[in-house]
N, C-alpha and C positions, 0 to 999 in steps of 0.2 A: 502493501499499499505507499502510494507516495503521500509524504505530507508538504504543507505549505512551505517548510524549509526546504525541502527537496526542490521543489517548484523552482523556488528563488536561486538555488545554488544551479539547476538546470539550465536557468536563464540566463544567469551571467556569467555562466559557462561559455552558452553560444555568443552572446554578446561579445565578451571577451575576446573569443576565439575570432568573429567575424568583422568585428569593429574595432577591436583596441581595446585595452583596458584603459587608459587614461581618456580615450573618446566617449565610453561609456558611462554616461552619468548616474547616479542612484535614479534619478528620477527616472531615465532610459528603462532600468531595470525593474522597477516597481509595475510601469505601466506595462511593460513586457509580459510581466507575470501575472497581472490582475489582481494586485494587492497595493499595499500602502506601504510608506516610508517607516511609519512606526511597526509597523510589520515587520518588514525589514530587518530595522534596528533591535525588535526583541529578539532573533536568533542571532543576528551579526551585528557587535556594537559600531562598527565603523565597515567604512568601504574596504581599508587596509585589512582587517579580520576578512571580509567576505573575500576577497583577491586571494589572501594566504590559504583557506579552504577549497576555492576554486583551484588552484595550482597543486594543492595537497590530495584532492581528490582527483585529478584528472593524472598526475604521475602513477598513482595508486592502481589507477584502472588501466593504464597503458600496462605498468608493471606485471599485474595479473594475467594482461590478457598474452602479454610476451611469455611468463614463464609457461602458463597453459599450452600455448601454443609450441613452444620448444618440448615439453615435457610429453606433448602426445606425437611428437615425431621420433624421439629418441630417449634414453636413457643413458648414454655414453656420452661422457663428457665433451670427448674430443670432437664429437659428432654434434653436440649442441652448439660448440662454439664456430664450429662452419657453417652453421645454419642459423645462425643470429641475422646476418645479413639479409637471408631470404625471407626471415620473418619479417623484419625491418622493411623491406621493398614492399609486400604486401600491405602493410601497413599504412606507409607514404602512398601506396597506390589506389587505396579504398577511398572512395568517394567521400566520406568523411571525414577524410585526412585536411586536418586544418593547421597542421604544425604541433612542435611541442612547445608545450605551457611554459616551462622554465625559459626556454631560448627567449621567447616573445617577452615574456615579463624582463628579463635581464636588460633589454633593449632599452623597454619603457621605466625602467627604473635603474638608471646606470651607477649611481651612488652607492658604492659598496656599503655605507652606514645603513641604507635603507633595508626595511625587514624583507620586503619582497625582493629585493635583490638578494638578501642571506638566503632566503628560503631557493631562490633559482640556482644560485651557487650550490650551495647542498645538495638539491637534485642534481644537477649535473656530476657533483662528486659520487652521488650515491649511484649512479649508473654505471660510472666509471667501475665502484667497487664491485658491482655486480658484474661486469665484464670481467674484472680480476678475478673475480671468484671464478667463473666458467674457466680462464685459463689456467687458474692453479690447479683446479679439479681435472682439467685435462693434461696436467704436468709439464706444463711450458714453464720455462726456466725464468725468463724475465716477463712473469706475468704482468708487471707493473707496467712497463715499457710496452707491451701490447695492447694492455687497455686503454692507455693515454693516445695511443696510434688510433685504436679503433673507435673509442668514444671521440676524437677528432674527426674522422669521417663519418661518423654518424653524426654529429652534429654540424658539420660542414654540409653534408648531404640534404640533411633536414632542413638545413637554412636556405640552401638553394631552391629545393621542392617548395617552401612556401612561398619563397618570392614569383617562381614559375614554374607551375604544375609542369609535369611532362618534362622538364630541364633534361632530363639524361643522368643527373648526380646521382642518383643512388645506383644505378646501374655502374657508372665507373666507382661509384664508393665499392661498394660488393665487389667489384674485379680487384680493387686496391686490397680489401680485405682478404679477400682470398689468399693472395700471395702472401702478405703477411703472416695468416694463420698458417698456411703451410710450412712458410719457411721456419715461425716459430715451432710447430710441430715435428721437424724434420731433425732439430737441433738436438 
């Protein structure tokens, strides 16, 4: 059962993804959600807290989807890391793809002191640590180095696809990732 809080969160997520965070005012959110400012502020004391919740939920949904996708394909760590970019390519190619929340939010909130920027940086780090965990489970010696390389490919390709759908960036990132992963597994 969907609650009013969930509806506000879903509406804000959609508007932030399609119109930008700073371009979306609280008035826009409440109008689109069919509610009032008082109700929004009942659930989220400020727009900043709403933004943080949207980013948290979006990242959790992406990570849950990715984990499920990889787990359904194989239980072998080396195969999981090799299939990582196949899954990401599928996600980027989906009609619902609107980019990665933490990449967009970091661009809109460039000050490192801002809580939205801090959460974005933490989510980027957590995704890199997720890749590092896959690499370590696959017995890759320089798991940290490979995780950094792959996360850079991921973030760059996602950014390129956000800017221009069908740019081909993900296909090239996938090819580069394969070279890096195969080289690391061979060591």
